[in-house]
N, C-alpha and C positions, 0 to 999 in steps of 0.2 A: 886759828886755834881749833882744836878738835875736842868735841864733847861726845863721850860715849853714853848712849842712852840704853838703860836696862829696864825691860818690862818684866814684872813678876808674874805675868799671866801667860799661859800657853794656849788660851782660847783663840780660835781663828777670828772671832769678832770681838776681841778684847777692847774695851774702852780705854784701858791703860796703854795698850800698844798704839791705838789710834791717837791718843793724846801725844805720845812721843813722836809719831809720824807727823802730826800737825806741827809740833815743835820744830822738827827738822825742816819743814817747809817755811816756817816763820823765823828761822835763825837770822840774826842780823848779819850784815856784811862782815866778813872776816871770821865768821864762826861756822863750823861744819858740825852738825849734829848727826851722828851715825848710830843707827839702831843695831845693837848686838843681836844677831838672829838665833843664837844657839844656846841660850841659858839652859834650856831643857835637855840638852845633849850632854851636859856635864855629869860625870859619874857622882854617885852619892859621896859626900865628903867622908874621908877616913884619914885620921891623922897618920896612920901607918903608911899612907901613900904620898905624903907631902914631900918626902925626899926624892921620889921619882914619879911625879904626877903624870897622868895620861896626857896625850897630845892635845886633847880638847881643853884640858885645864891650862896647859902651857900657852895655848893660843889665846884663851880668855885672859890670862894674866898679862900676856904681852899687850893685848888691846888696852887693858886697864893702865898698864905702866906708861903707855904712849899717849894716853888721853890727858888733856889739860884739866878736865873735870868730868864728873859723872852726873847724869840726869836720870833719876830713878822714879818709876811709877809702879805701884803694886796694888793689886786688889786686897781686900781684907777677907781672910778666911779664919773663922773661929777666933776673932779678935786679934789676929796676928797677920804677919806678912805671909805670902804664899811660900810653900815649901821650896818651890823652884828658886825664888829669890834668896831665901835663907841659905839654901845649899850653895848658891853662887858666892854669897858673902862669906860663908864658912871657908871657901877655898882662898879667900883673900885675908883671913885673919892673920896668918903668919907671913904674908907676902909684903915684904918691906916697902916696895914702891907705893902701896896703898896708904900707908901711914901719912897723915897730913893731906890726903887727896881732897880737893874741893868737890863738894857734892851738893846738888840741888834736889829736893824731894818734891815731886808733883803728886798731889792727891786728887784723883779723879772723882772722888765722892766725899763731900763734907761729913757724911755719916760714917766714913771709914776712919774715925779718929783713933781707934785702938791700934790699927795697923800702922798708921802714921806715927803714933807715939812709940810703938815697938820698933819700927824701922829707925827712928831717930836715936833711940836708946842703943840699938845694936851698932849703928854707925858711930855714935859717940864713944862707945866702948872700944871700937876698932881704931880710934884716933883719926877718923875722918873729920874734915872741917866743913860743917854744914853751912852753906851760904843762905842765911835766913831770908834776905830780901828776894832770893830766887826760889824759895821753897813756898809754894802756895797750894791751897785747896781751891779747886775750881768747881763751880756749880754746873756740872755737865748734865745732871738729870734734867729731863725735859727738852733736851737738844738732841739733834741727830748724833749718834754715838760713833760715827766714823770720822776720819780725819777731815773729809770735805765738809761735813756738817759743822765741825768745830771751827774750821776756817771761815765758814759763812756766818758764824755767830760773832758779831763785833765784840761783845763783852768777853767771850772766851779767847778770841784771837788777841785782843788787847792785853788780857791777863797773861797769856803765854808769852807774848812779846816782852811785856814788862819783866817777867821772870828771867827770860833769856838775856835781856839787857843788863839786869843786875848780876847775872852770872858772868857775863862778858866783862863787866867792870871788875869783878873779883879776880878773874883770870888775869886781866891786864895788870892789876895791882900786884898780884902774886909774882908775875914775871918781872915787874919793875923793881920790887924790893926784895925778892927772894922769899923762900918758904919759911924762914925763921921769924919773920916779922909778925907782929900781932895784927890780926885782920880787923878791919873796921866794921865788918858785918856781924861779928860774933856777939 
């Protein structure tokens, strides 16, 4: 199973990107977590361009379509998600393969509750299926903020493993019963 990881941060030393890199290294057997590297390269969303989107948009949409689930982490900017992430999500609003997509939200800072709530609201409006047991806030403050530091902290590594295990169960259930069934995690 393939999980596409989306970081809302463009910072080189991003805690959110490091969290997703740690998740990729902690993925359970049978799951591949792939960090999408180019969210910042997407053009600004313009509904006029939806009929013939840029190649970067088509590539992003193809990655989303072929993922079994998305794993999203975003910093909080002014009580909301980053513009980079919001722009990427805007390109998926009218993209049919996104509707019903399984999504797990990782929050790298318990203080970022406004962004977490805003992201969940946006995803719900877009008809994503948020896998609640796989969506967690992690106490990263006070730890090394790179992936290696997160992997070395047992409480963080265990929380990430638990979230990924819950996402794996949701993906397996989705594949077993089809996308029309009511999810157990909702």
